[in-house]
C-alpha positions in Angstrom: 62.0 -1.6 50.0 65.1 -2.1 47.7 63.9 0.8 45.7 63.9 3.0 48.7 67.9 1.8 49.3 68.5 2.8 45.9 66.9 6.1 46.1 68.1 7.1 49.4 72.0 6.4 47.9 70.6 8.5 45.0 69.8 11.6 47.3 72.8 11.1 49.4 75.4 11.6 46.4 73.6 14.0 44.7 73.2 16.0 47.9 76.8 15.8 48.4 77.7 16.9 45.0 75.4 20.0 44.8 76.0 21.2 48.3 79.6 21.0 47.6 79.1 22.7 44.2 76.5 25.2 45.2 78.7 25.7 48.7 75.6 25.6 50.7 73.5 23.2 52.0 71.2 21.3 49.7 68.3 18.8 50.8 66.9 15.8 49.2 63.8 14.1 50.1 62.1 11.2 48.7 60.6 8.9 47.7 57.6 11.0 47.1 54.4 10.0 45.5 51.6 12.5 44.1 48.2 11.9 45.8 44.6 12.0 43.8 44.2 15.6 44.7 47.9 16.5 43.2 49.7 17.0 46.1 53.2 15.7 46.7 53.8 13.4 49.7 56.1 11.3 51.4 55.7 7.7 50.1 56.4 6.5 53.7 54.3 7.3 56.8 55.5 8.7 59.8 52.8 8.5 62.8 49.6 9.1 61.0 50.6 11.3 58.5 52.7 11.5 55.3 55.5 14.5 54.7 54.0 17.1 52.4 56.4 18.0 49.9 55.7 21.4 47.7 57.3 23.9 45.8 58.3 26.8 48.0 60.5 30.0 47.7 61.3 29.6 51.3 63.2 26.3 51.9 66.7 26.9 49.9 68.1 24.9 47.5 66.1 21.7 47.6 65.1 18.5 45.6 62.7 15.6 45.7 62.5 12.4 43.9 59.1 11.6 43.0 57.9 7.8 41.6 56.0 8.4 38.2 53.8 5.0 38.2 54.2 1.4 39.6 57.2 -0.1 39.4 57.9 -2.5 36.8 59.0 -6.0 37.8 60.0 -9.3 35.8 61.9 -12.6 36.7 65.3 -13.0 35.0 66.4 -15.4 33.1 69.1 -18.1 33.6 71.9 -15.8 31.4 70.7 -12.7 32.9 71.3 -13.6 36.7 73.9 -12.2 39.1 74.0 -15.5 41.1 72.5 -18.9 41.5 68.9 -17.1 43.5 65.9 -16.4 42.3 66.5 -12.7 40.6 64.1 -10.0 39.5 64.4 -7.1 37.5 62.6 -4.2 38.8 62.4 -0.6 36.2 60.4 2.3 38.5 60.2 5.7 36.3 61.0 8.3 38.5 61.2 12.6 38.5 63.9 14.7 40.3 62.7 18.0 40.5 64.9 20.9 42.0 64.3 24.1 43.6 67.2 27.0 43.7 67.0 30.7 44.0 68.9 31.5 40.9 69.5 33.1 37.6 69.6 30.5 34.7 67.3 27.7 34.9 69.4 25.6 32.0 72.6 25.8 34.2 70.4 24.5 37.1 69.1 21.9 35.2 72.8 20.9 33.8 74.3 20.8 37.5 71.2 18.8 38.5 71.8 15.9 35.6 75.9 15.9 36.2 75.2 15.3 39.9 71.8 12.4 39.7 73.7 10.7 36.3 76.9 11.1 38.0 75.5 9.0 40.8 77.9 5.3 41.5 76.5 2.5 43.0 79.7 0.2 43.0 80.8 1.2 46.6 77.2 0.5 48.2 76.4 -2.3 50.3 73.0 -3.4 49.9 71.0 -4.8 53.3 68.5 -7.1 51.3 71.0 -9.1 49.0 73.1 -8.4 46.1 71.9 -5.6 43.4 73.0 -4.2 40.1 71.0 -0.9 39.8 71.6 1.9 36.8 69.9 5.5 35.9 68.9 6.1 32.3 67.8 9.6 31.3 64.2 10.4 29.8 63.5 13.5 29.5 64.3 16.8 31.0 62.6 20.5 31.7 63.5 23.9 33.0 60.3 25.6 31.9 59.3 26.7 35.6 55.3 27.0 34.7 55.3 23.4 33.4 56.3 22.3 36.3 54.5 23.9 38.7 51.6 23.1 37.1 52.9 19.0 36.7 53.7 18.8 40.4 51.0 20.7 42.1 48.3 20.1 39.9 47.0 23.6 40.2 46.6 26.0 37.0 50.3 26.6 35.7 49.3 30.7 36.0 49.5 30.4 40.1 53.3 30.1 39.7 54.0 33.7 40.3 57.7 33.5 42.1 60.5 35.0 39.8 62.8 34.1 43.2 63.2 30.8 42.4 63.8 28.6 39.1 62.7 25.1 38.8 64.4 22.1 36.8 63.0 18.8 36.3 64.5 15.1 35.4 62.7 12.1 34.1 64.8 8.9 34.5 64.3 5.4 35.2 65.9 3.3 37.9 66.6 -0.4 36.8 67.7 -3.0 39.1 68.6 -6.2 39.5 68.4 -8.2 43.0 68.3 -11.4 44.5 66.7 -10.2 47.1 66.9 -11.8 50.7 63.2 -11.8 51.6 64.2 -13.0 55.1 65.4 -9.8 55.8 62.4 -7.6 55.1 60.7 -5.6 58.5 57.2 -6.8 58.6 55.4 -2.9 58.9 
């Protein structure tokens, strides 16, 4: 729940920054996950379906944020806490993938990195309690064949679109929270 709130805030700020920079609407999706057959889909189920999120050259400029594995967590010691309540620290390994029609993938990557790592959490109200969130850069790529292969599970040679560029940024979201479990909606 708290991870979705953090990712939603990241998406909102990155959409705004990139839309301003590109002078066109940019749409963000997340949290995405990978199915056993390699498809990227939304983690949240709407109705009885998960929304399919894929690399396409007909959707304009967009990005998604995908969870790369399990969210690690640990209880915080007394000296690390934000307050007096029981607190935990979570670390989520994530990947942002951006798709855009442009000529230079290195500039696309640089602009996406600037937007992502420029996200600020200071003015954010968290519905579930007090949260401290930080982003940590891990790796990045602008090779479209590698990104296509990793994100679709298909052979790299299946990427034939010269109309779009791809860039990916692997990063960690590290968050401390004294989450108020009473406010969690039961699914």
